N, C-alpha and C positions, 0 to 999 in steps of 0.2 A: 596503603594509602596514605599520600602525603599528609603530614600536619598541618593547620593552620599557623604554626607557630617558628620561632625562629627563620622567618623568612625576609627580606628587604621589600617593602611596599614602594611601591609608583608613586613618585610624589603627589601627591592629593587624594590618593586610591585609598588609604587604609580604610580596614574595617576591622572592629571586632571579630575572632572566630564565631561567636555565635552570631550576629547580625550578619556576617559573612552566611553562614548557612541558613540564616530563614532567606536571604536572597536567592540564594542556589535554589533551595525547596522551592519557591514562588515561582520563580523560572522552570524549573523541572514539572511542577504540576502545571502548568501554561503549555509548556509548549509539548504535555503528554496529552494533554485536553485538544489541544490543537492538532495534534497528528492523530488522534484517537480518531479525529472528526475526517480528516482528509484521505488515508487509509483505509476507514469503512468503506469509502465509498471506492475505492480504487478494489477491494476484495469484492463489496455487491457487486460492480460493472463485471467480475470475471465471475461469478454463480447466479445472478439472478437477473440482470437488469435488464441481460436481451431478450429473456421471455416475455417480463412486464413492460418493459417500453421499445421493443421493437420485435413483437411478437408474429409479424409477416414474413421474417425472414427466418435462413435456416439457422441452426444454432452456432456454427461458427462465423456468421455475416455478423447476428446479433450480437454476440461480443465483439465480433471489430466496433462495431457502432456504437455501441457501449463504451469503449477504452476509446473512442474518437470525443463522448462527451466527456470522458476523463480527462483524456490529451487536453479540451478546450480550456480546462481549470488553468491549466501550466500559462495559458497564453495573458492569465490576470496578473499572473505572480511577479512578475517585472512592472508592472503599471504602478504595485500595491508596494512595490519597494521604492519605487521613486516617490511617488506619493507620502506613504509613512516615513521615508528614510528624512524627506524634506523636512517633513514637522517635527520629528523625530528627533533629529539635527538642531531642530529652532527651538522645539517647547520642552523636550527631552524623551527619554526612553518609557518610560512609564507609562503616561496618558496614553501613546501610542500602544501600548501592549495592552491596557487594558479596552480598547476601542476595535483590537484585532480581534481580542478571545470574543469579545459579546459579536461582531459581525460572523464568526467564524461559530459560533454555538446557533443563533437563531436559524442560518442559513441552514445546516445541517439538521436540525429540528425538521424544519419546511421541510427536508426532500422527504423524511417521513412520512411526512402527509400529501405529498404530490400522486392523485389517480395514478392509474396503469392506463396504458392506449386502449384496452376496453370500455375504460370508462371515457376518457374525453379525446380519444382519438391524439393528432398530430401535436394538439396541446403541451401533452404529457411529456413527451421527450424537450420540447421545447423549456417548459417549466422545470426540468432539469438539468437543462443544461443552464440556466441562468443562476439558478442556484450554485451550480457549481464554479461559475465565474466569481460570484462572488466567493465561495470558499477559497480558489486562489487569491484573489486580489489581499483576503483578511491575512492568508499565510506568507503571502509576499513582503507584509509586514513585519510577520511576527519574527520569524527567525532572526532575522540582524537586531532587534532589541532584545528579545532575549539574551543570544549568548554576550551583547555590549555589556547588558546591565548586570552580568558576572564578570564579565572580564575588566569592568572599567572599576567594579569595587576592590578585585583580589588583587592578590601582590604576582609579580612577575616571575618568580623562582616556581611558583605551581598555579603559575594562569592556567597551562593545557589539563591540569586536573581539574581543577574547580571550573572552568569554561563549557570541559565535556560534560557537564551533566544536565544541563539543555540539550544537548544533540542526545542524552537518552533518553529524551523523550519521546524519541523517535522509535527506539523498537518498544521501548511502554506503551506508547498508543497504539500499534501496530500488536502488541501482543493482548491489550483491551479489546479492540477491533476486532480483531483475529477470535479472541477466547470468546465473544460474548456471540460473536456469530456461529463459533463452533457448538456452542451451548443451543443455541435455537436449532440448531439442524440436530440436535441430538435428540431432543424431545419433542421436537414437531414433529410431522409428517412430511413428507415434502410439497406437497397440495399444498399445505399450511404453511410451511414455510414462503413457499412463493405466492400466496396470499397473502398475508400479513405478516408473518413471523420477520423476514427482513427489517420491517420497516421500526420495530423495537428500539434496535441497539440506537439507530438515530433519532430515534424523541427521547433516547437517555442523556444525550448530549446535552439537552435544556438543564439538568441537573447536575449533569458533570462541570457545568459553565459557574451557576451560581457558586458552587466549590471554589473553581478557581481564581472566580471574581474578588471573591472574598479574601482569600490570600494575597491576592497580587496588589488589591490596595491597602495593605497594611506594609509594601516596604518603601522604601526610600527613592529619590535620582540617586546618582552616583556623586559623589565629591569631584569627580574628576572634570563630569558633564557641567557641573556646575561651578567648578572653576572657567572651564571654558567662556560659558555663558556670561560670567563675569566681564571676561575680555572683549567678548565681544560687546557688549554693552559698553562698555570703556571705548572702544574703537567707535562706535556710534553716538556718542556723546561728542568725541571729537570729530566727526562728521568726516570719519574713514567709510567708504561703503563696502561692504561684506557681500561676495557674490552667495547669490543661489549655490544650495548643496551639490544639487546634481551637476551646474556647470562646474563648479570649483573640483570637482570629485573626476569629471571628464577631463579636467583642463591640466592637473596634477595629480590623477591617478589611473591614469589609462592604462600604464603597462602594469600596474596591480591587481585593475581589472578583468586583464586578461589573463593573468595567472591564474584567479582565481576562477575564472571560465574555464579553462582549460583543465584545473585540478579538479573538478565537479564533474566531467565528463564518465570518468569510468565509474565515481563513487555513484552518479546518481543514475545512470542506464542499468548496473550491476542491480545494483537496490531492485528497481522494480520489476527485471526481470527476475531476481531470485524470490521476491513477497510476493507479486502480482502476478505478473505474465506465469506465472510457475501451476497457478492454479488453474488458470486456464488450458495449460498444457497438459498437467493429471488428469483432469477430470476431463475436456473433449477429446484430449488427439490421444491419452493411454486410458483413457475408460475406470479410471483408480475412481474409489468414491472420494466425494469432495472430504466427508470426515477425516480421511486418514491423509488428505493434501493440507486441509486447515490444522490438523493436529502438529505435524512437521515444519509450519511454518511458526508457529505456537512454541514449537521448542527452542526452534532456531532465534527466535526474538527474545526469549526470557535468557539465551547465554549470550547474545549480544546486548545487553542490557545490563547485563555483569560485567562484560570486556570496557564499554566505552570508557569506563574511567578508567580503567588499569592502562589502559593504551594511553589518553590523555595525561596521565602521570608518567610514562615511557617518553612522552614527547616532553616533557621538561625537563629528562634526565640525558638524553640523545639528542633531542631536537626535534624541530615537525620534519622536516625534509626526512630523511632518514622513516620513521615510522608510515609516512603518509606513502610512500614509494614500495616498501614491503605489502601494502596493502594492495596499489594497484597493480603492481607484478603478479601476485597474490589471483587476484581476481581473474586475470586475464587470461592464465595457465587453469586456473580449475573450471573456468566455464564449460570446458570441454570434458572434464571428470565430471562436472555437473550433470549434464544430461544423460550421459553413460549410466552414472547412477540411476538417474528418472525413470531408465527405461528400463530396470529390473522389475521396480513395480513391487520394489519390496519397501517396507514402512522404515525398518530400518538405514536401509539404502537412502531413502528420500533424507529424513530427520540428519543424514550424513552430508547430504549434498546440500542441503536449505543451511545447515549450520556452519560447515567450513568456510559456503561464499557468504555468508553473516560475520565470521571472522575478518576475514580478507578485510570486508566493508570496513567492518569497525575499525581498523587498522588508519583507514582514509576520513572518515567520521570524525572519529574523537580529538585527534588535534585541528580538525580544521575551522572550529570557533576561535580558540586561539591564534592560529596560523592568519585567517582573514581579518580580526581584529588588528594584529600588529602590521597590516600593511596600510591603513590610513589614518590620518590625524583626528583628533577628536571631532571636530566640527562638521566635518563628513565622515564621520566612521559608520556611523547607520545608513547613509546612502550608498557610499563605496561597497561596503560588507553588502549590503541587500544586492544591488545589483550585480555585484559581478557573483552571488549565489542566484540568483533567480532568473537574468538572461539567459543564463545555463541551462537552466532547468526547462526553459522552452525546447531548446536543442538536443538535450538528452535524457530527461525525467517524462518529458510530455509524450514524447514520439515512444516511448521504449517499448510499453507492451502491445502499442498499434503496430510498432514495428516486427516484432519478434510474432505478432499472430498470423500478421500479412506474409512472412518470409517462409512461417509453419504450414501456411495455406496452399504458399506457392512452391513448398520445395518437398512436403510430406515429410521432413526431419529436421533437428537441430543444429545439421552443422552451418549453417549461414547465420544460424544469431550464436552461435560462439564464436566464428570471424566479425561477428556486429560484435559484439564484447570488447574482443581482443582490439578490434580497432581502436574502442574508446579508451581502454586502457593506455594504449600506444600514445596516446594526446595526452593523456594525463602526467603520464611518466615526461613526457618533454616539457609541460607547463611546470611543470615541483622541479626539473633539474634546472630550469632558467632560473625560476623562483633563488631569491637571495633566502638566507636561514634566518627566520625571526624569534626565535627563541630568548626571552629574557630581555626585550624588545622594552626601553620604556614608553607605554603610553602616551603621557604627558612632554617628549620630548619630541614626537612625530609632526614635523611641521610640513606642509606642500612644499614637493619640489624634493624632500630629502630623499637620499638614496643610502646612508646610513645613518640611523637614529642611534640617540647614545647609549649604550646599553647601562642594565641594572648593574653593579658590583658583582662579580660571582660571589655565592654562598657556598658554604658546603654543605654537599646533596641533606635533599630533603628526609629525614627522619622516618621511620615507616611509622605507622599505627600501631 
């Protein structure tokens, strides 16, 4: 892993190794908790929500309706990106990250308290959907702030490595969510799990949020943002107006927003097929024990957590684009082997299918934080990175389990789903090829309408720790 020494820092972004590690830890723990909350919903939607909130439908239709409430949460993510991005670019990253963590934790804990359809009727799925919208709104603001807090503190030569750690919060959150659900299904009967056991992981979120809040409050705002804020205050004193971040980013960085959206298509769609829809495919279609399916996702997520920082470091050495393209092409091709391995109903084959799929996903997800951060100017970076990431989630991640379930219901096999993932990979390859390489960009030098920002002077390759 790259060391924090012997690097050239961006002007105004230097941080001591110890201070940077503290910031990385705070971002990682925060994103882990946020993704735990978010992925817990996806896993529960695949396993239990159909019975609890849509009991009058047949099992596959109930799952489809559960995934519909799951998808609705994505609709709120771009709204969260705009709102959190606006205030994050005006007030700072840290303040908004605290708000997003509290919103996510409270909504998740309340999901664990919502009575089922048998108790309050149609109000049950309505309450569930409302809380899911709050989750989506909070997550729309979380991602951009967390990766920027690290990117703007770290040095350019190792930005891919350091900024990948908040990304590792996704598999870590999924690992904890699936692990807790797996534990509950192991120690409880199906009747107990469907009755009350599924609620325990949601209520646990309240405890995790308190831990994350304590850590997140201990970090400071990035020096780069403070410098940009000071410049904005001087412009204001000189009576020079500043455009709202959303208006500015659409005007000056619309191409970069399109690149970010395209780059996320294969990454987003493949992830939710591999980690959420896989549970439906295995349990409902193949009639595999849900414990076996959960364990396969559990192992794959553990491997992915270890790989993300390594792919992030690799992007510092060879560039963001080559690493990203390997992941996009790989996941498009692997989607065909993925379902063939699942169809064997063999546990080793299940583990291999999920793990290799997540390896290719990691190659896209790891450099994504640094890549997107390096596209936008400081005073619109939170808004730009968040909007680019979250708009694509509406078209990609939101309907992915829903579309996959509908295709399975209509065709009875996984071939159309493989085609679906493959087409997403083609879109991502086109977007990444069209983008400029951003490795080593000086974040403080990126200004509106920049086509090529001033690079940081090349240094010798980072030493391995």
